[in-house]
Structure formats: structure tokens, C-alpha cells
C-alpha positions in Angstrom: 129.1 91.1 41.6 126.5 88.8 40.0 126.8 87.5 36.5 123.4 86.7 35.0 123.5 84.2 32.2 121.0 84.1 29.4 118.1 81.5 29.7 119.6 79.3 27.1 123.3 79.7 28.0 125.2 76.5 27.4 127.2 74.5 30.0 130.4 75.5 28.1 129.5 79.3 28.3 128.7 79.0 32.0 132.0 77.2 32.6 133.9 79.8 30.7 132.6 82.5 33.0 133.5 80.5 36.0 137.1 79.9 34.8 137.6 83.6 34.1 136.4 84.5 37.6 138.8 81.9 39.1 141.7 83.1 36.9 141.3 86.5 38.7 141.9 84.8 42.0 138.2 85.1 43.0 135.5 82.5 43.8 132.6 81.7 41.5 129.3 80.4 43.0 126.6 79.0 40.8 123.2 80.1 42.0 120.3 77.9 40.9 117.3 79.7 39.5 114.0 78.7 38.0 114.6 80.4 34.6 118.4 80.9 34.3 121.8 80.4 35.9 123.5 83.1 37.9 127.1 83.2 39.1 128.0 85.1 42.2 131.5 86.4 42.6 133.2 86.7 46.1 136.7 87.4 47.3 137.1 90.8 45.5 138.2 93.7 47.7 137.6 96.3 45.0 134.7 96.8 42.6 134.8 94.8 39.4 134.0 96.3 36.0 130.9 94.9 34.3 132.6 95.2 30.9 134.9 92.3 31.9 132.0 89.9 31.7 129.2 91.5 29.7 130.7 90.8 26.4 131.2 87.1 27.0 129.1 84.5 25.2 125.9 83.6 27.1 126.1 86.5 29.6 122.9 88.6 29.9 124.0 91.1 32.6 126.6 91.9 35.2 125.1 93.4 38.4 126.8 94.9 41.4 125.6 93.7 44.8 125.4 96.3 47.5 124.8 94.0 50.5 127.8 92.3 52.3 125.8 89.0 52.5 126.0 88.5 48.8 124.9 84.9 48.1 121.9 84.9 50.4 120.8 88.4 49.2 117.6 89.0 47.4 119.7 91.0 44.9 121.4 87.8 43.9 118.3 85.7 43.5 114.9 87.2 43.2 112.8 84.1 43.5 112.4 82.4 46.9 114.6 79.4 47.7 112.6 76.3 48.2 114.4 73.5 50.1 113.3 70.0 49.3 113.5 67.9 52.5 112.8 64.4 51.2 109.5 65.6 49.5 108.6 68.2 52.1 109.1 71.7 50.7 110.4 74.3 53.0 109.8 77.8 51.5 107.6 78.9 48.7 103.8 79.2 48.8 102.9 76.6 51.3 103.7 76.7 55.1 105.4 73.8 56.9 105.0 73.1 60.6 107.7 71.4 62.7 106.8 70.1 66.1 107.9 67.8 68.9 109.6 67.8 72.3 112.6 69.9 73.3 114.5 66.6 74.2 114.1 63.0 73.2 113.6 61.3 76.6 112.5 57.8 75.8 111.1 55.5 73.1 107.6 55.8 74.4 107.8 59.6 74.7 109.1 60.4 71.2 106.7 57.9 69.5 103.7 59.3 71.3 104.8 62.9 70.5 105.5 62.0 66.9 102.1 60.5 66.4 100.3 63.4 68.1 102.0 66.1 66.0 101.4 64.3 62.8 97.8 63.8 63.6 97.5 67.5 64.2 99.1 68.4 60.9 102.9 68.7 61.4 105.2 67.4 58.7 108.5 67.5 60.5 109.4 66.2 63.9 111.7 68.2 66.1 113.6 66.7 69.0 116.9 67.2 70.7 119.4 64.4 71.0 122.3 66.6 72.0 121.1 69.3 74.4 123.8 72.0 75.1 122.4 73.7 78.3 123.3 76.7 80.3 124.1 74.5 83.3 126.3 71.4 82.9 124.2 69.6 85.6 121.0 69.7 83.5 119.8 67.0 81.2 122.2 66.9 78.2 120.2 64.6 75.9 120.4 60.9 75.0 123.0 61.6 72.2 123.2 58.8 69.6 120.5 56.8 71.4 118.2 59.8 71.0 119.1 60.0 67.3 118.2 56.4 66.9 114.8 57.0 68.5 114.2 59.9 66.2 114.9 57.7 63.2 112.6 55.1 64.6 109.8 57.8 64.9 110.5 58.8 61.3 110.1 55.2 60.2 106.8 54.8 62.2 105.2 58.1 61.1 106.9 59.3 57.9 107.7 62.6 59.5 111.1 64.2 58.6 113.5 65.0 61.4 115.1 68.2 62.5 117.6 68.1 65.4 120.3 70.3 66.8 124.0 69.9 65.9 126.2 70.7 68.9 129.8 70.8 67.5 132.0 69.9 64.5 132.9 66.6 66.1 129.4 65.2 66.1 128.4 66.4 62.6 129.0 63.1 60.9 126.9 61.2 63.5 124.0 63.6 63.5 124.0 64.0 59.6 123.7 60.2 59.3 120.4 60.3 61.1 118.8 63.7 60.6 117.0 65.3 57.6 117.7 68.9 58.8 120.5 70.0 60.9 119.7 72.8 63.4 122.3 75.3 64.5 121.3 76.6 67.9 121.4 80.2 68.9 124.6 79.8 70.9 126.3 78.4 67.7 125.2 80.9 65.2 128.6 82.4 65.1 130.6 79.2 65.5 132.3 79.7 62.2 134.1 76.3 62.2 130.8 74.6 62.5 129.2 76.8 59.8 132.0 76.0 57.4 131.7 72.3 58.1 127.9 72.4 57.4 128.6 74.3 54.2 130.4 71.3 52.8 127.4 69.0 53.4 124.5 68.3 51.1 122.1 68.6 54.0 119.4 71.2 54.8 120.4 73.6 57.7 118.1 75.4 60.1 120.1 78.4 61.3 118.8 80.0 64.5 119.4 83.7 65.2 121.8 84.3 68.1 120.7 85.6 71.5 121.8 89.1 70.7 122.5 88.9 67.0 121.5 91.6 64.5 119.7 90.5 61.3 122.9 91.4 59.4 124.9 89.1 61.6 122.3 86.3 61.0 122.6 86.7 57.3 126.3 86.8 57.4 126.3 83.5 59.3 124.1 82.1 56.6 126.6 83.4 54.0 129.3 81.3 55.7 127.3 78.1 54.9 126.2 79.1 51.4 129.6 80.3 50.4 131.0 76.8 51.0 128.4 75.3 48.5 125.4 74.4 50.7 122.5 76.5 49.5 119.9 74.6 51.5 119.7 77.0 54.5 116.6 78.3 56.3 116.7 81.3 58.8 115.0 81.0 62.1 113.8 83.9 64.3 113.7 82.5 67.8 113.6 85.7 69.9 116.5 87.8 71.1 117.6 88.9 74.5 116.4 92.4 75.5 115.9 94.3 78.8 112.5 92.6 79.2 112.3 90.0 82.0 108.7 89.0 81.9 109.3 86.7 78.9 112.1 84.3 78.1 113.1 86.3 75.0 111.6 88.9 72.8 110.4 87.4 69.5 111.3 90.0 66.8 108.2 89.7 64.6 109.7 92.6 62.5 112.5 90.2 61.5 110.1 88.0 59.4 109.2 90.5 56.7 112.6 92.2 56.8 114.4 88.9 56.2 112.0 88.0 53.4 112.8 91.3 51.8 116.6 91.1 52.2 117.1 87.4 51.5 115.7 84.6 49.3 116.2 82.0 52.0 113.1 80.5 53.9 112.2 82.1 57.2 111.1 80.0 60.2 109.6 81.3 63.5 110.1 79.6 66.8 107.3 80.9 69.1 108.3 78.5 71.9 111.7 80.1 72.5 110.5 83.4 71.3 108.3 83.9 74.4 109.0 81.0 76.6 105.5 80.9 78.2 103.2 78.0 77.2 100.0 80.0 77.4 101.3 82.6 75.0 103.0 80.4 72.4 99.9 80.1 70.3 99.5 83.9 70.0 103.1 84.2 68.8 102.7 81.3 66.3 99.6 82.9 64.8 101.5 86.2 64.6 104.5 84.5 62.8 102.2 83.0 60.1 100.4 86.3 59.6 103.8 88.1 59.3 104.9 85.8 56.4 106.9 83.0 58.0 107.5 80.0 55.7 107.4 77.6 58.7 106.9 77.3 62.4 108.9 75.1 64.8 107.0 74.4 68.0 107.8 72.5 71.2 105.2 69.8 72.0 105.4 67.2 74.8 102.9 64.5 75.7 103.2 65.6 79.4 104.8 69.1 79.5 104.8 69.3 83.3 107.0 66.2 83.4 109.4 67.2 80.6 113.1 67.0 81.3 113.7 70.3 79.5 111.6 73.3 78.5 108.3 72.0 79.8 107.2 75.5 80.7 107.1 76.5 77.0 105.9 73.2 75.5 102.3 72.7 74.4 100.4 69.6 75.2 99.2 67.4 72.3 95.7 68.8 72.7 96.9 72.4 72.9 99.0 71.9 69.7 95.9 70.4 67.9 93.9 73.4 68.8 96.7 75.8 67.6 97.0 74.0 64.3 93.3 74.7 63.5 93.9 78.3 64.2 97.0 78.5 62.2 95.3 76.7 59.3 92.6 79.4 59.3 95.2 82.2 59.1 97.2 80.4 56.4 94.1 80.1 54.3 93.3 83.8 54.8 96.7 84.8 53.4 96.4 82.2 50.6 99.4 80.1 51.9 97.9 76.7 52.9 99.7 74.4 55.3 101.6 71.4 53.9 99.7 68.2 54.9 101.4 65.2 56.3 102.0 62.2 54.0 99.9 59.2 55.0 101.9 56.2 56.4 
């Protein structure tokens, strides 16, 4: 159930509603809104009666929520969630672009990549410091040294940083450096990790699992939000199907469906979505046209020499060309790109 407070409800009235919910052995979750406060209720196994709350001072309405993913549901919050990443807004009217190499390989490589993607119009730098791979013999990342290099790139360019979090043990280390913590596809249902991230005041980019349904993705986001962290973005990065000609099958249907079901920002990852460098631009353009709030794209100064995912990474020149195309589509749908902040 969702308790909708009146626009001018006092702090005391809001607290009284929360205390009543807690006295019933249930959990109360304040949901920030532009016009009024709402309080979501979780933990109930049976339907609650609206009359229990509707007569309380400051309460405007009590609404039953039909979806199992209650706190991330559009039923709970009609307006889009906008995540402020140090001045860069993720969600809302304008579109953000995140770009950079799959892995941080060296100081020279990450600084060159950061300068190139910023010059082309990206506002967030992606780069992996911890790289969980299918084979234990493949490059696993520079770990904390990679995080330090990402921080250096941020200092030099002003770009915010998104990087993958591998497990609960490394959360404090990665959170100390990164602006956005990325949950990879393999970790989408690592519930211990999701709960840990829910206790942080740090934006989370949650990638859809290899074979996860949209409901499972939204329930994974619910784990984070239910622990108090409302700064979550959903990422469609392609799912595993019977098709073998591409790395994955990017579910473009997911973008408008997620935007209808949830108030959280939706990000499209065309690089992993198709896994073929020459076709990444087409999928990126499609993602923007479908309504994505952001793109996350792999870009490497020398893709053919990349230590990971070179086959799906754009060169700096290819990325610059794509950004001009994306900008045109964004203008056509009246959702301009966010411009980088000058350094």
C-alpha cells in the first residue's frame, strides 16, 4: 500500500503515519516526490485496509499497489526519478552518455580515452577496475590501481566515474573512488551485494541478468531501494537467446516497458547488447529513439589492442561520429544530450 500525504503535511504528521505502520510490524519507506511525500508499506502478507490511514491528519489517500516490485513501481511514484551524480543528472528530460574502455589498462590509456569521450560529448567515464571474467585466465583488471587511475582521469577531465562492483568485500574500496557503482549482469541476483548497496548513499547502475525477465530485474532493484537507497538506474544490456550471430540480444522492447512500469532511469548498453563493433552505433541510435535516459558505450583508443572486449569497442573517431548521430535523434525527440562541464 502507498500512503499519499497532502502537499502541506507537516513532519509530525508524516512521522505519525510511519510510526503507525511500524507499530503494525511493517516497514515504512519515505518516497521523495516533487509535490508531496508518499510512504510505501512493505512486509504485509495480507491486504491492508485504507480506512486505517485515510482518517489520519495530513493523509490525502491510501492506494493499493498491484505490482510485487512496490517501491520502484510507477504506481508508487508517477514522476520520473532523477539521480544527481555530482551535478550530472541521470533521468528526466535530458539524455546522458557514459563511455570509456571495458578495462582500465594503464595511465596513458585511460587518460587518452577520457579526453576523447569528453571531447565527443560524454559526461560520465566508464572503466573496469575489477573485471570478473568467464575464464579465470583472462585479464581481471588492475583493481585498486585501476580505481586510482579512474580518479585521476576524473580530476583531469571533470567526468564522473562508473565502474563495476564485484562483491561485498570490495564495496568500501570501490565506493571510495567511484561516483556510480555498477552491478554486472552476473551479479544482478547477488542479494547480499544488493542489500549492501542499499545501505549506501551512492548511485547504482543495475544491469539486467543474462537470462533475467524484466520482473526479475525490477525485483532486484527493489532489494536496493527497500534498504533505503533510491538512487538506482536500470540497464538493458542484452539477454541470452538462441541467436548465435551476436553476443547477446538487446531487448529494445525493455526500454518503453520499463519506463511504463517503473519511475527509475533506464540505460541502454549497446556494446554488450550486440557485441559487434560495426553494429554498436545502430543499437545506440535505437536505444535513444526508444526512450532511454542514458547510453553506456565501450570506447578504446586502440580497440584491436584492448585487453578485453576490443571486438565491441568503438575507436575514439567512431564514437565521435556516433555522438553526432545520437545528438540528432535526441533533438528530434526533444530530449537533448547533457553537455560535458568545461574543465
